C-alpha positions as CSV (number, residue, x, y, z in Angstrom):
1,M,11.0,-4.2,-14.9
2,I,13.5,-1.8,-13.5
3,K,12.3,1.8,-13.8
4,I,14.9,4.6,-13.6
5,N,13.4,8.1,-13.8
6,N,15.4,11.4,-13.8
7,V,18.3,10.0,-11.7
8,S,21.1,12.5,-11.1
9,H,24.1,11.9,-8.9
10,H,27.1,14.0,-7.7
11,I,30.3,13.0,-6.1
12,G,31.6,16.1,-4.4
13,R,31.1,18.9,-7.0
14,Q,31.3,16.6,-10.0
15,Q,28.1,15.5,-11.6
16,I,28.4,11.8,-12.4
17,L,24.8,11.1,-13.6
18,H,22.6,13.7,-15.2
19,D,18.9,13.1,-15.5
20,I,19.1,9.4,-16.5
21,S,15.8,7.7,-17.4
22,L,15.3,4.2,-18.7
23,S,13.3,1.0,-18.3
24,L,15.0,-2.4,-18.2
25,P,12.8,-5.4,-18.9
26,P,13.3,-8.6,-16.8
27,S,14.9,-11.8,-18.0
28,Q,17.2,-10.2,-20.5
29,V,20.9,-9.6,-20.8
30,I,21.4,-5.9,-21.2
31,A,24.8,-4.2,-21.5
32,L,25.5,-0.6,-20.4
33,I,28.3,0.6,-22.6
34,G,30.3,3.8,-22.2
35,P,33.8,5.2,-21.6
36,N,35.6,4.9,-18.3
37,G,34.2,7.4,-15.8
38,A,30.9,7.7,-17.6
39,G,28.9,6.7,-14.5
40,K,28.0,3.1,-15.2
41,S,29.3,1.8,-11.9
42,T,27.7,4.7,-10.1
43,L,24.3,3.9,-11.7
44,F,24.6,0.3,-10.7
45,S,25.5,1.3,-7.1
46,V,22.5,3.6,-6.9
47,M,20.2,0.9,-8.3
48,A,21.4,-1.5,-5.7
49,R,21.1,1.1,-2.9
50,L,24.9,0.9,-2.2
51,Q,25.0,4.7,-2.8
52,P,22.1,7.0,-1.8
53,L,19.7,8.1,-4.4
54,Q,20.2,11.8,-4.5
55,S,17.5,12.8,-7.0
56,G,15.1,11.0,-9.2
57,Q,13.5,7.6,-8.7
58,V,14.5,3.9,-9.1
59,S,11.9,1.2,-8.7
60,F,11.6,-2.5,-9.3
61,V,8.4,-4.1,-10.6
62,I,7.9,-7.6,-9.3
63,G,4.6,-9.2,-10.4
64,N,2.0,-6.5,-9.9
65,E,4.0,-4.7,-7.1
66,E,6.3,-1.8,-7.6
67,H,9.0,-1.3,-5.0
68,D,10.8,2.1,-4.7
69,I,14.4,1.4,-3.6
70,V,14.4,4.3,-1.1
71,S,11.5,2.8,0.9
72,C,11.9,-0.9,0.1
73,H,12.8,-3.2,3.0
74,A,16.4,-4.4,2.8
75,R,15.3,-8.1,2.8
76,T,12.9,-7.4,-0.1
77,L,15.6,-5.6,-2.0
78,S,18.1,-8.4,-1.4
79,K,15.6,-10.9,-2.9
80,T,15.1,-8.6,-5.9
81,V,18.5,-7.4,-7.0
82,A,22.1,-8.7,-6.6
83,M,25.1,-6.8,-7.6
84,L,28.7,-7.7,-8.4
85,G,31.0,-4.6,-8.5
86,Q,34.0,-4.4,-10.6
87,D,36.5,-4.5,-7.7
88,N,35.7,-7.2,-5.2
89,Q,38.0,-7.9,-2.3
90,V,36.8,-10.8,-0.1
91,Q,38.6,-10.9,3.2
92,G,38.6,-13.6,5.7
93,R,39.3,-17.3,5.6
94,L,36.3,-18.6,3.7
95,R,36.0,-21.6,1.5
96,V,34.3,-21.4,-1.9
97,H,31.1,-23.2,-0.8
98,E,30.9,-21.0,2.3
99,L,31.0,-17.8,0.2
100,L,28.3,-19.2,-2.1
101,M,26.1,-19.8,1.0
102,F,26.3,-16.1,1.7
103,G,24.3,-15.6,-1.5
104,R,21.5,-17.5,0.2
105,Y,21.5,-15.2,3.2
106,P,18.3,-13.3,2.3
107,Y,16.5,-16.6,2.5
108,H,18.1,-18.4,5.4
109,Q,19.0,-15.4,7.6
110,G,21.9,-17.3,9.1
111,Q,20.2,-20.7,9.4
112,P,20.9,-22.5,6.1
113,T,18.3,-25.2,5.2
114,A,18.7,-28.3,3.1
115,D,17.1,-26.3,0.2
116,D,19.9,-23.7,0.6
117,Q,22.5,-26.4,0.6
118,Q,21.0,-27.9,-2.6
119,K,20.9,-24.6,-4.4
120,V,24.5,-24.0,-3.6
121,Q,25.4,-27.5,-4.9
122,E,23.5,-26.9,-8.1
123,I,25.4,-23.6,-8.7
124,I,28.7,-25.3,-7.9
125,E,28.0,-27.9,-10.6
126,R,26.5,-25.4,-13.1
127,F,29.6,-23.1,-12.9
128,E,32.0,-26.1,-12.9
129,L,33.3,-25.2,-9.4
130,E,33.5,-28.7,-8.0
131,P,37.4,-28.7,-7.9
132,L,37.3,-25.4,-6.1
133,A,34.5,-25.9,-3.6
134,E,36.7,-26.8,-0.6
135,R,39.5,-24.3,-1.4
136,F,40.0,-21.1,0.5
137,L,39.3,-17.9,-1.5
138,S,42.8,-16.7,-0.8
139,T,44.2,-19.6,-2.8
140,L,42.3,-18.8,-6.0
141,S,43.5,-17.0,-9.1
142,G,41.8,-13.8,-10.1
143,G,39.7,-15.6,-12.8
144,Q,38.7,-18.3,-10.4
145,R,37.7,-15.8,-7.7
146,Q,35.6,-13.9,-10.3
147,R,33.8,-17.1,-11.3
148,V,33.1,-17.8,-7.6
149,L,31.8,-14.3,-7.0
150,I,29.4,-14.5,-9.9
151,A,28.2,-17.9,-8.7
152,M,27.5,-16.4,-5.3
153,I,25.2,-13.7,-6.7
154,V,23.5,-16.3,-8.9
155,C,22.9,-18.3,-5.6
156,Q,21.1,-15.2,-4.4
157,D,18.3,-16.1,-6.9
158,T,17.1,-12.6,-7.7
159,P,15.2,-11.5,-10.8
160,Y,17.8,-8.9,-11.5
161,L,21.6,-9.3,-11.5
162,L,23.7,-6.1,-11.9
163,L,27.2,-7.2,-13.1
164,D,29.8,-4.5,-13.4
165,E,32.5,-5.7,-15.8
166,P,31.7,-9.4,-15.1
167,L,34.4,-10.7,-17.5
168,N,37.3,-9.2,-15.5
169,N,40.1,-11.7,-15.1
170,L,38.3,-14.5,-17.0
171,D,40.0,-16.4,-19.8
172,M,38.3,-16.8,-23.1
173,Y,36.7,-20.2,-22.3
174,H,35.1,-19.0,-19.0
175,A,34.1,-15.6,-20.4
176,G,32.1,-17.4,-23.2
177,R,30.7,-20.0,-20.8
178,L,29.6,-17.2,-18.4
179,M,27.8,-15.3,-21.1
180,R,26.0,-18.6,-22.1
181,E,25.0,-19.2,-18.5
182,L,23.7,-15.7,-18.0
183,R,21.5,-16.0,-21.1
184,E,20.0,-19.3,-19.7
185,L,19.1,-17.9,-16.3
């Protein structure tokens, strides 16, 4: 369960979030819907601790333990929530399979194991990325890159995925396939 209590957030003098409270159950696909500029991306960023929590409380319940995002250890948080923002620029000369291994970092801490390799291979197959696995990210189309980025956060193997406009750049086939995959996770 993700618990959001009385969260407010300002950027400069503009209030982006005002006293937001909600509980999100685990293992469900939930959509936050609203107009551009309503604060959906900001709420996701606060939930993932990419922006500081200015007021209120956000916590994750895992088993019988509740973890407040402000005091939660970074490694615990990275094994709990993964976020894909709406504008993702990946720099550097990485191959697809190498980027997917970054999703495993909370577990291997820079020393990938055979289990990490197996998890990456399973996700490559699940997301039909075999033809792309050895390609450099810089050679991918926008839709291919989006599929790879989503696969990377699925590799992170967290109970919660925060996907900000995950269907960006995807064609109809891959958009439908992604939604089916997300429901099966």
